[in-house]
Residue frames relative to the residue before (quaternion, step in Angstrom):
aa qw qx qy qz dx dy dz
R 1.0000 0.0000 0.0000 0.0000 0.00 0.00 0.00
P 0.3721 -0.7461 0.5025 0.2289 3.65 -0.42 1.12
R 0.7039 -0.5167 0.3014 0.3830 3.54 -1.25 0.61
V 0.7801 0.2628 -0.1581 0.5453 3.61 0.98 -0.75
N 0.5293 -0.6432 0.3976 0.3848 3.56 1.21 0.51
A 0.1821 0.7853 -0.5625 0.1837 3.57 0.99 0.84
L 0.4004 -0.7350 0.5078 0.2038 3.55 -1.05 0.84
S 0.1624 -0.7995 0.5755 0.0575 3.55 -0.24 1.31
L 0.6638 -0.4970 0.3703 0.4185 3.56 -1.27 0.29
D 0.6552 0.5066 -0.3176 0.4617 3.59 0.96 -0.83
L 0.6495 0.5124 -0.3165 0.4642 3.57 0.99 -0.81
L 0.6482 0.5131 -0.3167 0.4651 3.58 0.97 -0.82
E 0.6481 0.5170 -0.3175 0.4603 3.55 1.00 -0.82
S 0.6566 0.4966 -0.3055 0.4784 3.60 0.96 -0.85
F 0.6144 0.5590 -0.3303 0.4482 3.55 1.08 -0.81
A 0.6677 0.4944 -0.2935 0.4728 3.58 0.91 -0.94
E 0.6466 0.5249 -0.3198 0.4518 3.58 0.97 -0.84
E 0.6585 0.5024 -0.3095 0.4672 3.59 0.97 -0.83
L 0.6329 0.5286 -0.3358 0.4552 3.58 1.00 -0.75
H 0.6757 0.4799 -0.2955 0.4751 3.58 0.92 -0.89
R 0.6168 0.5397 -0.3437 0.4585 3.58 1.06 -0.71
A 0.6503 0.5060 -0.3087 0.4751 3.57 1.00 -0.84
A 0.6639 0.5155 -0.3032 0.4489 3.58 0.96 -0.87
D 0.6660 0.5127 -0.2994 0.4515 3.58 1.11 -0.65
D 0.6330 0.5020 -0.3265 0.4907 3.58 1.27 -0.24
P 0.3486 -0.7799 0.4755 0.2100 3.62 -0.36 1.16
E 0.6148 0.5593 -0.3467 0.4348 3.58 1.24 -0.33
V 0.6062 0.5470 -0.3569 0.4538 3.59 1.23 -0.33
V 0.1824 -0.8137 0.5482 0.0634 3.56 -0.69 1.12
V 0.8065 0.0191 0.0514 0.5887 3.58 1.01 -0.81
A 0.2143 -0.7630 0.5955 0.1318 3.57 -1.19 0.59
V 0.1945 -0.7627 0.6083 0.1019 3.55 -1.15 0.74
W 0.1198 -0.7747 0.6193 0.0437 3.57 -0.92 0.98
R 0.1416 0.7805 -0.5966 0.1216 3.55 -0.76 1.07
S 0.5783 -0.6083 0.4276 0.3358 3.55 -1.22 0.49
G 0.4087 -0.6931 0.5351 0.2574 3.54 -1.21 0.56
L 0.6515 0.4678 -0.3114 0.5096 3.58 1.31 -0.03
P 0.5368 -0.6893 0.3858 0.2966 3.61 -0.96 0.82
N 0.8242 0.2785 -0.1126 0.4801 3.62 0.98 -0.71
I 0.7569 0.2849 -0.1987 0.5536 3.59 1.19 0.27
F 0.3523 -0.7148 0.5591 0.2288 3.55 -1.04 0.78
S 0.7334 -0.3366 0.2223 0.5472 3.59 0.63 -1.07
G 0.3730 -0.7304 0.5362 0.1996 3.52 -1.05 0.88
G 0.6625 -0.5195 0.3061 0.4445 3.58 1.25 0.22
F 0.7725 -0.3263 0.2459 0.4861 3.55 -1.26 -0.34
D 0.4434 -0.6887 0.5121 0.2586 3.56 -1.05 0.83
L 0.2653 -0.8084 0.5081 0.1338 3.58 -0.10 1.30
A 0.5583 0.6154 -0.3906 0.3961 3.61 1.17 -0.41
D 0.5078 0.6684 -0.4128 0.3535 3.59 1.24 -0.36
E 0.8257 0.1478 -0.0650 0.5405 3.59 1.02 -0.71
G 0.5931 -0.6132 0.3634 0.3745 3.55 1.18 0.44
P 0.8020 -0.3212 0.1982 0.4630 3.59 -1.29 -0.15
S 0.6365 0.5562 -0.3463 0.4071 3.60 1.00 -0.70
A 0.5359 0.6481 -0.4027 0.3613 3.58 1.19 -0.41
V 0.5692 0.5991 -0.3856 0.4104 3.59 1.18 -0.48
H 0.7771 0.4295 -0.1842 0.4216 3.56 0.92 -0.91
H 0.8242 0.0514 -0.0290 0.5631 3.59 1.08 -0.39
M 0.2888 -0.7383 0.5862 0.1671 3.53 -1.31 0.29
P 0.0127 -0.8628 0.5053 -0.0133 3.60 0.38 1.19
G 0.9224 0.0367 0.0324 0.3832 3.45 -1.55 0.27
E 0.8577 0.1330 -0.0499 0.4941 3.50 -0.60 -1.27
R 0.6365 0.5388 -0.3400 0.4347 3.58 0.92 -0.83
T 0.6397 0.5307 -0.3217 0.4536 3.56 0.94 -0.88
V 0.6851 0.5024 -0.2862 0.4430 3.55 0.83 -1.03
R 0.7114 0.4704 -0.2773 0.4424 3.58 0.82 -0.96
V 0.6258 0.5022 -0.3398 0.4906 3.58 1.06 -0.66
R 0.6618 0.5100 -0.3074 0.4554 3.57 0.92 -0.93
N 0.6300 0.5452 -0.3438 0.4333 3.61 0.97 -0.77
A 0.6553 0.4984 -0.3129 0.4736 3.59 0.99 -0.79
Q 0.6625 0.4970 -0.3044 0.4705 3.57 0.98 -0.84
T 0.6477 0.5204 -0.3138 0.4596 3.57 0.99 -0.83
A 0.6116 0.5575 -0.3520 0.4373 3.57 1.04 -0.76
L 0.6342 0.5323 -0.3331 0.4510 3.59 0.99 -0.80
L 0.7069 0.4617 -0.2574 0.4699 3.56 1.02 -0.80
D 0.7530 0.4732 -0.2174 0.4024 3.54 0.92 -0.95
I 0.6347 0.5454 -0.3794 0.3947 3.60 0.94 -0.69
P 0.4563 -0.7461 0.4287 0.2264 3.59 -0.94 0.90
I 0.6030 0.5213 -0.3958 0.4561 3.61 1.14 0.37
P 0.5344 -0.6267 0.4494 0.3459 3.60 -1.02 0.73
I 0.1827 -0.7607 0.6148 0.0996 3.55 -1.14 0.73
I 0.1355 -0.7673 0.6248 0.0502 3.54 -0.79 1.11
V 0.1070 -0.7981 0.5908 0.0509 3.58 -0.83 0.96
A 0.2145 -0.7624 0.6025 0.0990 3.55 -0.96 0.99
V 0.1224 -0.8271 0.5482 0.0224 3.57 -0.47 1.20
N 0.0038 0.7766 -0.6283 0.0458 3.54 -0.77 1.13
G 0.8272 0.1596 -0.1202 0.5252 3.59 -0.86 0.87
P 0.7984 -0.3029 0.2069 0.4775 3.58 -1.26 -0.36
A 0.0095 0.7368 -0.6759 0.0121 3.54 -1.17 0.80
V 0.1371 0.8374 -0.5059 0.1548 3.55 0.00 1.29
G 0.8127 0.2136 -0.1777 0.5122 3.54 -1.22 0.56
L 0.8253 -0.0458 0.0852 0.5564 3.54 -0.77 -1.08
G 0.5948 0.5762 -0.3461 0.4409 3.57 1.21 -0.48
L 0.6580 0.4095 -0.3030 0.5546 3.57 1.32 -0.12
L 0.6613 0.5412 -0.3180 0.4107 3.57 0.92 -0.89
M 0.6409 0.5216 -0.3371 0.4512 3.61 0.99 -0.72
P 0.6660 0.4741 -0.3180 0.4802 3.66 0.84 -0.80
A 0.5870 0.5850 -0.3705 0.4194 3.59 1.13 -0.61
L 0.6809 0.4722 -0.2806 0.4845 3.58 1.21 -0.44
C 0.5477 0.6070 -0.3989 0.4152 3.58 1.28 -0.02
D 0.6025 -0.6069 0.3973 0.3329 3.56 -1.28 0.28
I 0.7949 0.0748 -0.0064 0.6021 3.56 0.98 -0.86
V 0.1155 -0.7886 0.6027 0.0401 3.57 -0.79 1.06
V 0.0555 -0.7705 0.6351 -0.0019 3.56 -0.73 1.15
A 0.0723 -0.8300 0.5530 -0.0023 3.58 -0.69 1.05
G 0.3953 -0.6623 0.5815 0.2589 3.51 -1.16 0.73
R 0.6356 -0.5704 0.3578 0.3777 3.57 -1.16 0.52
S 0.6330 0.5283 -0.3425 0.4504 3.60 1.16 -0.38
A 0.4662 0.6905 -0.4459 0.3273 3.60 1.24 -0.19
R 0.0253 -0.7615 0.6473 0.0205 3.54 -1.18 0.69
F 0.1953 -0.8059 0.5563 0.0543 3.54 -0.80 1.09
G 0.1192 0.8183 -0.5537 0.0978 3.56 -0.88 0.89
L 0.2064 -0.7259 0.6421 0.1349 3.51 -1.33 0.49
P 0.0265 -0.8836 0.4672 -0.0171 3.60 0.34 1.26
E 0.2892 0.8052 -0.4903 0.1665 3.60 1.23 0.15
V 0.6391 0.5387 -0.3412 0.4302 3.60 0.95 -0.82
Q 0.6532 0.5368 -0.3098 0.4350 3.58 1.12 -0.62
I 0.7504 0.3421 -0.2016 0.5284 3.59 1.21 -0.41
G 0.5996 -0.6204 0.3422 0.3721 3.55 1.22 0.44
A 0.5837 0.5672 -0.3755 0.4433 3.58 1.10 0.64
I 0.2041 -0.7431 0.6198 0.1486 3.53 -1.34 0.02
G 0.4813 0.6760 -0.4783 0.2874 3.54 -1.15 0.50
G 0.6895 0.5178 -0.3586 0.3578 3.50 -1.30 0.43
A 0.4920 0.6889 -0.4358 0.3058 3.60 1.18 -0.34
G 0.6314 0.5701 -0.3425 0.3989 3.58 0.95 -0.83
H 0.7239 0.4086 -0.2403 0.5012 3.57 0.90 -0.92
A 0.6390 0.5346 -0.3367 0.4388 3.59 0.96 -0.82
R 0.6093 0.5751 -0.3444 0.4235 3.57 1.10 -0.71
R 0.5125 0.6520 -0.4096 0.3800 3.58 1.21 -0.36
I 0.8084 0.2076 -0.1067 0.5404 3.60 1.05 -0.73
L 0.7145 0.4600 -0.2627 0.4570 3.59 1.11 -0.56
P 0.4437 -0.6504 0.5401 0.2974 3.60 -0.94 0.82
E 0.6668 -0.5530 0.3228 0.3812 3.58 -1.08 0.70
P 0.6735 0.4844 -0.3363 0.4459 3.67 0.79 -0.80
V 0.6524 0.5022 -0.3119 0.4742 3.58 1.03 -0.76
L 0.6257 0.5416 -0.3281 0.4555 3.57 0.99 -0.85
R 0.6872 0.4788 -0.2885 0.4640 3.59 0.84 -0.95
Y 0.6218 0.5385 -0.3330 0.4609 3.58 1.01 -0.80
M 0.7132 0.4573 -0.2640 0.4610 3.58 0.82 -0.96
M 0.7033 0.4726 -0.2803 0.4509 3.58 0.91 -0.89
L 0.7331 0.4431 -0.2505 0.4512 3.60 0.93 -0.82
T 0.7225 0.3802 -0.2492 0.5210 3.60 1.21 -0.37
G 0.3376 -0.7456 0.5051 0.2739 3.57 1.08 -0.66
R 0.4376 0.7181 -0.4467 0.3053 3.58 1.26 0.06
R 0.3965 -0.6856 0.5565 0.2510 3.52 -1.22 0.58
V 0.1820 -0.7861 0.5841 0.0874 3.56 -1.11 0.71
S 0.5549 -0.6340 0.4410 0.3092 3.54 -1.24 0.53
P 0.6075 -0.5495 0.4130 0.3980 3.58 -1.22 0.32
E 0.5999 0.5619 -0.3656 0.4367 3.59 1.10 -0.63
Y 0.6272 0.5373 -0.3231 0.4621 3.57 1.05 -0.81
L 0.7024 0.4556 -0.2759 0.4722 3.58 0.87 -0.92
Q 0.6154 0.5294 -0.3624 0.4579 3.59 1.05 -0.59
Q 0.6294 0.5286 -0.3305 0.4639 3.58 1.03 -0.75
C 0.6683 0.4813 -0.2834 0.4913 3.57 1.18 -0.62
G 0.4859 -0.6662 0.4306 0.3670 3.59 1.25 -0.20
A 0.4638 0.7251 -0.4105 0.3010 3.58 1.28 0.27
I 0.7839 0.1699 -0.1183 0.5853 3.60 1.11 -0.52
S 0.6057 -0.6473 0.3601 0.2905 3.52 -1.19 0.67
L 0.8225 -0.0359 0.1267 0.5532 3.56 0.78 -1.05
V 0.1283 -0.7554 0.6374 0.0817 3.56 -1.12 0.77
V 0.0064 -0.8078 0.5871 -0.0533 3.55 -0.80 1.06
E 0.6327 -0.4789 0.4216 0.4389 3.55 -1.29 0.14
D 0.6269 -0.5770 0.3661 0.3741 3.56 -1.06 0.74
D 0.7122 0.4649 -0.2746 0.4486 3.57 0.89 -0.89
Q 0.6740 0.4547 -0.2947 0.5021 3.58 1.31 -0.03
L 0.4044 0.7611 -0.4472 0.2392 3.57 1.30 -0.13
E 0.7021 0.4523 -0.2856 0.4701 3.59 0.75 -0.98
E 0.6535 0.5255 -0.3194 0.4414 3.59 0.90 -0.89
E 0.6934 0.4702 -0.2841 0.4662 3.59 0.84 -0.94
T 0.6381 0.5293 -0.3269 0.4536 3.57 1.00 -0.81
M 0.6973 0.4655 -0.2745 0.4709 3.56 0.87 -0.95
A 0.5898 0.5606 -0.3727 0.4460 3.60 1.12 -0.56
I 0.6440 0.4983 -0.3153 0.4873 3.59 1.00 -0.81
A 0.6544 0.5197 -0.3131 0.4512 3.58 0.94 -0.89
R 0.6591 0.5022 -0.3132 0.4640 3.59 0.93 -0.84
E 0.6241 0.5372 -0.3405 0.4539 3.58 1.03 -0.75
I 0.6758 0.4742 -0.2923 0.4826 3.58 0.88 -0.92
A 0.6615 0.5263 -0.3032 0.4399 3.58 0.99 -0.86
S 0.6159 0.5619 -0.3494 0.4277 3.59 1.20 -0.39
Y 0.6243 0.5522 -0.3316 0.4420 3.58 1.26 -0.26
D 0.6719 -0.4732 0.3839 0.4209 3.55 -1.32 0.29
P 0.4790 -0.7003 0.4460 0.2850 3.63 -0.66 1.07
V 0.6438 0.5240 -0.3285 0.4505 3.60 0.99 -0.79
V 0.6478 0.5165 -0.3142 0.4635 3.57 0.98 -0.84
V 0.6567 0.5100 -0.3089 0.4618 3.58 0.91 -0.92
R 0.6864 0.4886 -0.2933 0.4518 3.58 0.82 -0.98
N 0.6814 0.4851 -0.3047 0.4556 3.58 0.88 -0.84
N 0.6076 0.5306 -0.3514 0.4752 3.58 1.12 -0.59
K 0.6438 0.5143 -0.3218 0.4664 3.58 0.98 -0.84
I 0.6528 0.5106 -0.3181 0.4605 3.60 0.91 -0.90
A 0.6594 0.5092 -0.3101 0.4580 3.57 0.91 -0.93
L 0.6453 0.5237 -0.3229 0.4527 3.59 0.95 -0.83
Q 0.6478 0.5113 -0.3191 0.4659 3.56 0.99 -0.80
M 0.6793 0.4910 -0.2898 0.4621 3.57 0.95 -0.86
L 0.6752 0.5090 -0.2875 0.4499 3.58 1.15 -0.59
Q 0.4278 0.7061 -0.4630 0.3226 3.59 1.28 -0.12
G 0.8535 0.1130 -0.1076 0.4973 3.55 -0.74 1.07
V 0.5612 0.5935 -0.3944 0.4209 3.60 1.25 0.09
D 0.1049 -0.8173 0.5659 0.0270 3.59 -0.73 1.07
D 0.5700 0.6147 -0.3829 0.3882 3.57 1.16 -0.54
V 0.4713 -0.7172 0.4399 0.2647 3.57 -0.64 1.16
A 0.6580 0.5172 -0.3187 0.4449 3.58 0.91 -0.87
T 0.6550 0.5011 -0.3109 0.4724 3.58 1.00 -0.79
V 0.6166 0.5386 -0.3365 0.4653 3.57 1.01 -0.81
Y 0.6677 0.5005 -0.2981 0.4634 3.57 0.87 -0.97
A 0.6580 0.5264 -0.3142 0.4373 3.59 0.91 -0.90
I 0.6551 0.5059 -0.3091 0.4685 3.57 0.99 -0.84
E 0.6851 0.4769 -0.2905 0.4678 3.57 0.84 -0.95
H 0.6357 0.5269 -0.3298 0.4577 3.59 1.03 -0.79
K 0.6354 0.5495 -0.3264 0.4334 3.59 0.96 -0.88
W 0.7575 0.3823 -0.2216 0.4805 3.57 0.74 -1.01
G 0.5712 0.5464 -0.3835 0.4776 3.58 1.21 -0.35
A 0.6357 0.5169 -0.3179 0.4771 3.56 1.05 -0.79
A 0.6268 0.5356 -0.3362 0.4552 3.59 1.05 -0.74
I 0.6270 0.5199 -0.3347 0.4739 3.59 1.06 -0.71
R 0.6657 0.4964 -0.3087 0.4639 3.58 0.89 -0.90
A 0.6472 0.5270 -0.3194 0.4488 3.57 0.98 -0.82
S 0.6402 0.5445 -0.3284 0.4311 3.60 1.06 -0.73
R 0.6853 0.4859 -0.2728 0.4688 3.57 1.23 -0.47
E 0.5873 0.6000 -0.3652 0.4020 3.57 1.26 -0.20
């Protein structure tokens, strides 16, 4: 685990493997992601993985392995709750943006500092939770923002005192875990399929399909 919880390629690969392993277990209803360090969530991608050139581009293998971890967050059919403590910057913000529920301690700070290091990237995933004006402000200035600011924007789910972060996160996880696993998974799948869908008939068709799957599981 790097000093600032930087996300190395090996760590991202292991992360994706664990997510898929959890998804393959029908007894797993919900997953919780939290930092192993007390005062920081993640300093972003570990640039040491590819040396100085890693700042300027994202070639080949690096692209694939980062994308695989991000895709795993989107594709697995179990809800993922992320508890953010301290700084969450760059990829350390973009990965939580792909989770289902974001709970942040008051010490959390969110940032997209790529412009400050001569890089670009992340708008596609950040747009999932950030309104366009907020996204542009963060990406073009590189400034960090508070969890209260993002909650007001509707970007994160819950802000709690730091000493309550684990308790509140686990309370949400236990609540979800108390529900029928098939119902939870089908709701997650339906929500993913509904991303960006505005057509009423399509929305109804998706919800009907996965609602029927729930009913069929009970027969």
